[in-house]
N, C-alpha and C positions, 0 to 999 in steps of 0.2 A: 103544582106541575113547572118542569123548568122549562125556562125560554129556549127558542130554537136559538142555534148553535148552528149553522151548517159547514162550516168548516174544522169544528171538533173532533178529535180522533177518536175512534171506538177501542182500539188496545193493538199496541206496537205489532209490526207483523216486518218480516224482512224475507229476502232469500225467497227462491223458487224454491217449494216442498212439495215433497214426492207426493203422489196423491195416497200411497199405500201409506203414510206417513199419517193421515189425519184419519181421526175415528169419529162415528159418528153414532147417535140411539139406534142405528137401523141394523149393525153389525150383525146381530143375532137372532135377525129375523130369518124364520125356516123358509126355502124356496127348495120346490119339488118341481113335478113335470107339467104345474100348471104352467109352469114359465117358460117362454121361447128357450132352446138351447140347453136347457138342463137334461144331463141323461135320462133316458125313460128306462124305469124299473132300480134306476139309484137311489140309495136311501134318502129323505130331504138333508139338506145341509144349512146350516148356519150362513148365512150370506157372506161373513168373514171367512170363511172355510172354502168358498167354490174356488178360490185363488191360488190354491193348496194342493187341488186334485191333479196336476198336470194336464189337462183337457186341453183340444186342439181343435180348433173347429171343421178340420177336414180328417180327423182321424177315426171318424166313425164311431164314436160314442155321441156328442151332442149332439141333440135334436134340433135338426134345419129347419127351416133358415133362421140365422142368428145376424144380432147387429153385433161389432167389436170398435172397440178404440185402440189405434197403437200408441200407447203410453209415453214411449220415448218421441214419437212426434207430435206426441199434445204437447209435453213439454218444452219443445223447441219451437212451438209457433205461441208457445206462453211468454216464453223468455224473449222472442222477436217482437214480440208486439207490445212488451213493458218496456223493450230499449226505445222503440219510439216513441212512444208514448212520452218518457220518462226526456228523451231528448230535447221535444217540442215543450215541457213545462206543463204538460197537460197532466189530468187523470183520467181514470177511466172505471166504470161502473159495469162491468160485462152484463149483456143482458141476460138472463137465466131460464129465458122459454126456450133454449135452441134444447140443450140437453133437458131441462129440470130435475137437477141432480145434485142434492146440498152437497156435497163429497167435490163434485167440482167447481161449484160455487167458493167453496171453503180452499179447495185449492187454488185458484184466482184471486183472492183477498192475500193467501200467502205468501203469494208470489206480488204484491206491490198494490190491486186494485183498491180504488176508495168506497166502494161501497159494490151496491148489487142491484142490477135492474128488472123489473118484475112487468108483465103485461095486465095482471089482474088482482083483484083482492082475491082470490085464493092461490095463485103464486106467493103474494107476499105473505100469507099465512103457512105456506110450505117453509118457505122461507126463515119466517119469522119462528116458528115451531124449534127449525135449527139451530136457532141461535144469530142468527145474520140479525143484523139490528139498524144498517143503516139504507135504507132502499129507495129506490127512486121508481113510481110506479107510472111509467111513462104510458098511460093510455088516460083518456077519459072512461069516466065509470061509468055513466048515469045520472039520474038524478037523486032523490031525496031517500029513497030507500036504500040504494047504494052506499050514501052517504051513510045514513045509520047502519048496513051491513060495515062496512070500514071502521066505524065508529065501535062497534060489538067486537069487534077483531083486535083494535088499537086497546081497548081498554084491558085486553090481559098483558101488554106488553108494554109498562110505564116506561121502559128505557129504550123504545124504538124511536128513532129518525126515518122518519119519511117526507118523500117529496110527491107531489101530486101534480101532472100534470091538470090545468085547466084553461079551456078556449069558450066559457061562457060564462055570464054575470049568471046566470039559472045554476051552475055549478058551484059558483063561488056561494052564493046563498043557501045550497042544499049543504055545504060543508060547515058553514057558519053557523047551522041550524043544528048539525047535529053535536059540532062541539060546543056548542053555548048551552046544550042540555045535560051534557055529561062534565063532571067536575074531573073525572076519574082518566081524563086522557092525555096521552103524551103532547109533546108538540106537532103541528102539521106543517108543512112547507107547502107554498104553491108556486108553481109553475108557470108564467102564462106561456100559453103554445103556440107559435106561428106553425102554418101548416100550407102545404100544399100537395095536393091529390089524397089526402085526409084528412082528420081531424087539425085543428089547430085556425088561429084568425088569421084571416086572409087580410093583412096590411094594418099598419101603425094604426089607424082610426079603432079598428076591433079593439087591437090590444091594449090601447091605452084607454077603454071602456072596461074592460076586464080589470086593467090595475086599478082604478079608479074606484071600481067596486069592492077590489080586495084592501085597499087603502082604508076605506070606510068603514072595515069593520074589523082592522086588524085589531089584537093585542099579541101580548107576550109570547103564549105560544098559539097561535093561529095567524098567519102572517106570509108576505113576500117573500122567497127565497132564491128565484132566480128567474131566467127566460130558458126555453126547449125550446126544439124543434126537432124535427125529421125528415133528413133528406131523400132517402131511399124511396118513399112514396110518389119522390116527382118524377121517377123513371118513366118514361117513355121507350116504344120502339127507335124513335130517333137519338142519335146519341148527341147531336149539336142541341137539338130542342132540350133534353135531359139537361144539360149541363147550364144551359140560358135558365132553366125553373131552379135548378139547384143555387145557383148564382145568386138568383133574386132573392131566395129563400134567405140564403147566410148576409143577402146586404140588411133586409129587414130586419133580421134580428141583430145585427151588430149594429146597426144605426139605433135599435130600442136599447140598449143598456146605459148608454150616455142619459137619456131621457127618463131612465128608473132613476139612476143614482142623483139624477138633478132633483128629484121628488125626494126623496129617502133618505139622503146626506151621504156622506163619503165612508162609513164607519161597520155601517152594517155590511156581514158577510154575503156573497152572492154569489153563485153560479151559471154559467151557462153551459146549457146540455146537447149535445146534436151527437150525430157522426156514430152510423150502425157499420156493415163490415165491409162495404163496396166503394162509397165516397167520403172514407172519415180524411183523408188529404186533402180535401176540396174544403171540409169543415176547418182542419187546424189552418190551412192557407189562410182563409176569409175571415175567421174570428179569432185569430191569435192575438191582432193588433189590439183589437178591441177590448178582450180582456187584460191585455200585459199594460194597458194605459190606467188599468181599473184596478188597484193595488189590492180593496177586499174583494175581488171576485177570481174565479177558477174556472178553467175550461174544464170540462168531465165527458168522454167520450162514453157510448154505449155499445160499442161491437162488442158481438157475444160468438156469431157463427166463425168470424178470423179464425178462432183457437181451434176450429174444427177442421176447417177449409171444407174442398171438396172436390168433383169431379165433372161438376157442370159451372155453376149459375157464378160460384163464385170464383172456380179457376178463370172465367171468361171475365167476373170484374176486375181480378188480381192484372190480368194482361191488359185491362181498358186503363187500370191504376198508372201501371208501368208506361203505356204506351204516352201518357202526360205528364210522366216523368214527377209523380207524387210521392213516391216514397223516399223520403230522405231521412236518416238518421244521421246524426254527429254535421251536417252538413255536408253530406255525401249521397247522391243520389244513388239505391242498389235496387237490385229487383225484388219486387213483394210475390212477384209468380215464383222466382227461384226460390226464395225463402221461408215462404211458406207451403207446407205438405199437407194433403188430404189424410185425416188421420181417423176416416170412418171407414168399415168395411163392411159390405152384406155378404153373406155366404147361404149357399143352398146347393141342392142336389140337381144333376140329370136325371130329371121320371123318363123322359120318353126320346126317342129319335125318331119321327113315325117318318120322315122323308129324307132324304139325302143331303141337304143343305138347312134342317131345320132341328133343333134342340128345342124341348121343353124343359124348363128349370121350377123347381117347388116354392117361388117366392113369385110376389104378386102384389096388388094394390092395397093389402092388409099388412105388406111388409115394408112397401120401401115408398118413397116420394116419387110423383110423377109430375106435379103441377110445375117444376122448371127444367125439366127434361126425363129423358128415360136413366137407367143404371147403365152404369159401365161394364160389360165383361171384362176383367183383367186378366186372370191366371187360372190355371187348369190345376186340380191335383187328383190324385189316383192312389189308392190303398193306404192313406195315409202322409203321401209324399206331393212334393210340387213335380209339376208335370211339366208344362210347357205355359209360356205366356200366350194368350187369347187374342192376338192383333187381328184385327178382322171383323171379328167377331161383333154383332150387334145386336140388343134388345129392341124390336119395333112394335112390341105390343103386351100389353099385362092385361089380366085380366083378375077375380078377387083373390087366386091364389097361383096363378102360374105365369111365368115369363118366357115369351116368345122369341128365339135367337135365331136369326140368320146368319151360317156358316158359311166358310170358303166351302169349294168342290173338295172331297177327299177329305175332310176335317175329321180328324179322329175322336171327338168328345163321343164319349160313350154313357151309357144309362149307369148309374151311381157314382160318376164323378163328380166332383166338388168344383163348384166357381167361384170365386172370391170374386165380389165386385165392387165398383166405386161407386157411388150417390150422388145426385145432386140435390141440392136444399136440405141440411141435415134439420132447418128448424120442423119441417113436416115428414120427416123421417124419424126421427128420436122417437116422435109420440107413440109410435104404433108399438112400442117396446117398451117391458116393463123393467127388464135388466141390461145394462151395456156392459160388454164384457171387455175388460184390460188386458190385452195382449202385451207381451216383451217382444222382444225383436225375432225370436223362434217362433212365435206366433203360438207360445203356448198362453193359457190364460191364465196370468198371475193377478188379478183382480175382478169385482164384479160391482158394478155403482148400479143402485137404484134411482131408477125416474120418479117422479111424480106427475105425472098429467092428469090424475084424475079420471 
């Protein structure tokens, strides 16, 4: 087994590649009516052929509801976030749990991402099978049984580079035992996790105990590779309290780095990782100095939903980021809210107009997220063409397969019209869909991306 080298490159990448240029082993999977969006009665098609049919979500052919990705908007979001990360001398390993699409993860790597983040062992298996090799498993996995499952997976990928969160000596021991039992495993990097509001060590003393447990059992292929945190779980309904909690989490994370360095020497590559899609600016502001003072350390963000954005939680989050002047590129403060744009849409038909100010649409909790806000009606289409914006319309309730929409007096919404919706919280919306349909600016389907939510 090779020793861990957390700063080593995987393969050279440059530029923002078009998603359509990235090919995966899923291209020839046959798709049929069992998948949302696929036109009923249409013969099954290979995945790669879906983008060549000229379909549109509102043209009457596609089965609704479906979810779509504006490819141009996605590319713009990628370019902007990568420019931000580069301008601060940081790296990014985007969280794959948002789309769980290997094609989109490959697109982000091609655009310059340092690696990819996953939330659990199954997600790691999906990415490894697709050929992605540098992963951060940004979660606690359990105990001895989970450690053995991780070992069983990584035994199939001797060239993998995986770094995993640990917040207990029990997990350190479970992983050590699994790696000691098998000589065929690739190196495993351990990241001491600090936490607030979720998992993670609560303070320096707890982290030092985990750190010492790691040092006591280190080998060239089982060793500490960095420090981790997730600031998003510290958020509360009180904005000032949220910032106090995040500042405290970043302070303890920053303070721990020189303690680690003093114990392991100056040469070992390390990285510090934090940064979701709302408070990544605070991470940059509070951790950059400590990382810059350590020549063998890098700062790695894990933002994932930022590339998709939304009409809800992340819209509000970026407004908050702008309010604190946090989005700076090349020394200049710019507007994150104006720069990033929502790339996801839900499309559904109007099924009923039972009351003058009520429309019922064929989309419900099986199709769209509601944990961080209800979907937002954006535009109306009729007979295969745009008709009007839906200003003033509001979804006020969902059940399993219906959305209840309040309308203004005299609204012309009719049965059979198609409504384009914005969504809130992509992470809990995309997991309801087996395919994400990629749209060009004229709303034509020009690509299809399989998701792998299990």
